C-alpha positions in Angstrom: -52.1 22.9 -9.7 -50.6 21.4 -6.6 -49.3 23.6 -3.8 -45.5 23.5 -3.4 -43.4 23.8 -0.3 -40.0 25.3 -0.7 -36.9 24.6 1.5 -33.7 26.5 1.0 -30.2 26.1 2.5 -27.0 28.1 1.9 -23.4 27.2 2.5 -21.3 29.8 4.2 -22.2 32.1 7.1 -25.7 30.7 7.8 -24.5 27.1 7.7 -22.4 26.5 10.9 -21.3 22.9 11.2 -23.2 22.3 7.9 -26.4 22.0 9.9 -28.4 23.6 7.1 -27.0 22.1 4.0 -26.6 18.7 5.5 -30.3 18.7 6.4 -31.3 19.8 2.9 -29.0 17.2 1.3 -30.6 14.6 3.5 -34.0 15.6 2.1 -32.7 15.4 -1.5 -31.3 11.9 -0.9 -34.0 10.4 1.2 -36.9 11.8 -1.0 -35.1 10.8 -4.3 -35.3 14.4 -5.4 -34.5 15.2 -9.0 -32.4 18.2 -10.1 -34.6 20.6 -12.1 -32.6 23.9 -12.2 -29.5 25.8 -11.4 -28.5 29.4 -10.8 -25.5 30.6 -12.8 -22.8 31.5 -10.2 -20.6 33.7 -12.4 -21.7 37.1 -11.2 -22.3 36.3 -7.5 -18.9 35.2 -6.2 -15.4 36.6 -5.7 -13.4 33.6 -6.9 -10.3 35.0 -5.0 -12.3 34.6 -1.8 -14.0 31.3 -2.6 -12.0 29.6 -5.3 -13.5 27.0 -7.7 -12.5 23.4 -7.0 -10.5 21.5 -9.6 -9.8 17.8 -10.0 -6.4 17.0 -11.6 -5.2 13.4 -12.1 -1.7 12.7 -13.4 -1.5 16.1 -15.0 -4.9 15.9 -16.7 -7.6 18.4 -15.7 -10.7 16.3 -15.1 -13.1 18.7 -13.6 -13.6 22.4 -12.8 -16.3 23.2 -10.3 -17.3 26.8 -9.2 -19.8 27.3 -6.4 -23.1 25.6 -7.3 -26.7 26.6 -6.6 -29.1 23.8 -7.5 -32.8 23.3 -7.3 -34.4 19.9 -6.7 -37.9 18.6 -6.9 -39.4 15.8 -4.8 -42.8 14.4 -3.8 -43.6 13.7 -0.2 -47.0 12.0 0.5 -48.4 13.6 -2.5 -47.0 17.1 -1.7 -44.6 18.6 -4.2 -41.4 20.0 -2.6 -38.7 22.2 -4.0 -35.3 22.1 -2.4 -32.7 24.7 -3.2 -29.1 24.2 -2.0 -26.7 27.0 -2.8 -23.8 29.1 -1.6 -24.4 32.5 0.1 -23.3 35.0 -2.5 -20.5 37.5 -2.0 -22.2 40.2 -4.1 -25.3 41.1 -6.1 -27.6 39.7 -3.4 -30.8 41.2 -5.0 -30.1 39.7 -8.4 -29.3 36.4 -6.8 -32.5 36.4 -4.9 -34.5 37.2 -8.0 -32.7 34.4 -9.9 -34.0 32.0 -7.2 -37.6 33.3 -7.4 -37.5 33.2 -11.2 -37.2 29.4 -11.0 -40.5 29.3 -9.1 -42.5 31.3 -11.7 -45.6 29.5 -12.7 -45.6 27.4 -9.5 -48.2 27.7 -6.7 -45.9 28.1 -3.7 -47.6 27.5 -0.3 -44.8 28.5 2.1 -41.0 28.8 2.2 -38.6 27.6 4.8 -35.0 28.6 5.0 -32.7 26.3 7.0 -29.9 27.8 9.1 -27.1 26.7 11.5 -25.3 28.7 14.1 -22.7 28.1 16.8 -23.9 28.6 20.4 -22.9 28.0 24.0 -25.1 25.0 24.3 -24.1 21.5 25.5 -24.6 18.3 23.5 -26.2 16.7 26.5 -29.5 18.6 26.1 -32.1 18.6 23.3 -30.6 20.8 20.5 -32.1 24.3 20.5 -34.0 25.4 17.4 -34.9 29.0 16.9 -36.5 31.0 14.1 -38.4 34.0 12.6 -41.2 34.4 10.1 -43.0 36.9 7.9 -46.4 36.9 9.7 -47.5 36.9 13.3 -49.5 33.7 12.8 -46.5 31.9 11.4 -44.4 33.1 14.4 -47.0 31.5 16.7 -46.9 28.3 14.6 -43.1 28.2 15.1 -43.6 28.6 18.8 -46.2 25.8 18.9 -43.7 23.5 17.3 -41.0 24.2 19.9 -39.1 26.7 17.8 -38.1 29.7 19.9 -38.8 33.1 18.2 -35.7 35.3 18.1 -34.9 39.0 18.7 -32.1 40.5 16.7 -30.7 43.8 15.3 -27.5 43.7 13.3 -25.8 42.3 10.1 -27.9 39.8 8.2 -27.5 36.8 6.0 -29.1 36.1 2.7 -32.0 34.7 4.7 -33.2 38.1 5.6 -33.3 39.4 2.0 -35.2 36.3 0.8 -37.7 36.6 3.8 -38.2 40.3 3.0 -38.9 39.4 -0.7 -41.4 36.8 0.5 -43.1 39.3 2.8 -43.5 41.8 0.0 -45.1 39.1 -2.2 -47.4 38.0 0.6 -45.8 34.6 0.6 -45.6 32.9 4.1 -42.0 32.3 4.9 -39.8 31.3 7.9 -36.2 30.9 8.7 -35.4 28.1 11.2 -32.0 27.7 12.8 -30.3 24.8 14.6 -27.9 25.7 17.4 -24.7 23.7 17.4 -22.3 23.4 20.4 -19.2 25.5 19.9 -16.9 22.5 20.4 -18.4 20.3 17.7 -15.8 20.4 14.9 -17.5 18.2 12.3 -20.9 18.0 10.7 -23.5 18.2 13.6 -25.9 15.5 12.6 -27.6 15.7 16.0 -28.6 19.3 15.5 -29.5 18.7 11.9 -31.8 15.9 13.0 -33.6 18.2 15.5 -33.8 20.9 12.8 -35.5 18.5 10.3 -37.8 17.2 13.0 -39.2 20.7 13.4 -39.1 21.6 9.7 -40.7 18.4 8.5 -43.7 19.1 10.8 -43.9 22.7 9.9 -43.7 22.0 6.1 -45.8 18.8 6.2 -42.9 16.8 4.8 -43.2 13.0 5.2 -39.5 11.9 5.5 -37.8 9.0 7.3 -35.3 10.6 9.7 -34.1 7.3 11.1 -30.6 7.4 9.5 -30.1 11.0 10.5 -31.1 10.2 14.1 -28.6 7.4 14.2 -25.9 9.7 13.0 -26.8 12.2 15.7 -26.8 9.5 18.4 -23.3 8.4 17.2 -22.0 11.9 17.5 -23.4 12.2 21.0 -21.8 8.9 21.9 -18.4 10.1 20.8 -18.7 13.3 22.7 -19.8 11.4 25.8 -16.7 9.1 25.5 -14.6 12.2 25.2 -16.1 13.6 28.5 -14.9 10.4 30.2 -11.4 10.6 28.8 -10.9 14.4 29.0 -11.5 16.1 32.3 -11.2 19.6 30.8 -13.8 18.8 28.2 -16.1 17.3 30.9 -15.8 20.5 32.9 -16.6 22.6 29.9 -19.7 20.6 29.2 -20.8 20.8 32.8 -20.3 24.6 32.7 -22.4 24.9 29.6 -25.1 22.7 31.1 -25.4 25.1 34.1 -25.5 28.1 31.8 -28.2 26.5 29.7 -30.4 25.5 32.6 -30.1 28.9 34.4 -30.1 31.3 31.5 -31.9 29.5 28.6 -31.9 32.8 26.9 -33.8 33.5 23.7 -31.4 33.6 20.7 -30.6 37.1 19.6 -28.0 36.9 17.0 -29.4 35.2 13.9 -30.7 36.7 10.6 
């Protein structure tokens, strides 16, 4: 039985600027992953908070789509990879987590990596910051050796923490790796997504062509550089963030 790698990403709080889910979707598309499973969303969401999406054309209901949680399978250089893309649930977190793990029953999982995105006071003119945490000291050191900064944190958590705790209890090596997006980026942050996948592909031994994602990130930086030329206030903000970044370069302390 081949050893599987598992990558997960969740829309919602742990997905600032879509850094996490955009990265996971890139893996699905680039590796030609095939959908192999889905978690029933009925009991995990408050539809008054996150309403299902409908498509109506000329008075005819064409589609009704609640939050989706889908599992994909891909092969990368002979390695089997499972990619789970979901929506952080509003309730019943434990049952949601168990529903995910149930889809892995009978598989030989080697390690799990959860992707995250957060907003930070970092400029786009420096290499995007990537931070993380893991379930074993050895894995924390491996993160560090790949340029992922270990984090310190005490406070409210995301679904990542519950899944990591379940992995820890099962003795399954797992990590949560987060890309830090500049606070002024209002769209998908492809630059940070690219940096995140550079780290994760190395940590998870995923052979994936990141050329297109790198180009998207370069285009985002070019647009922001152009804005700096045209907008003095924005240029001053970026300069201020550059000074903060170079002088403080603090360890991230608010992810979970």
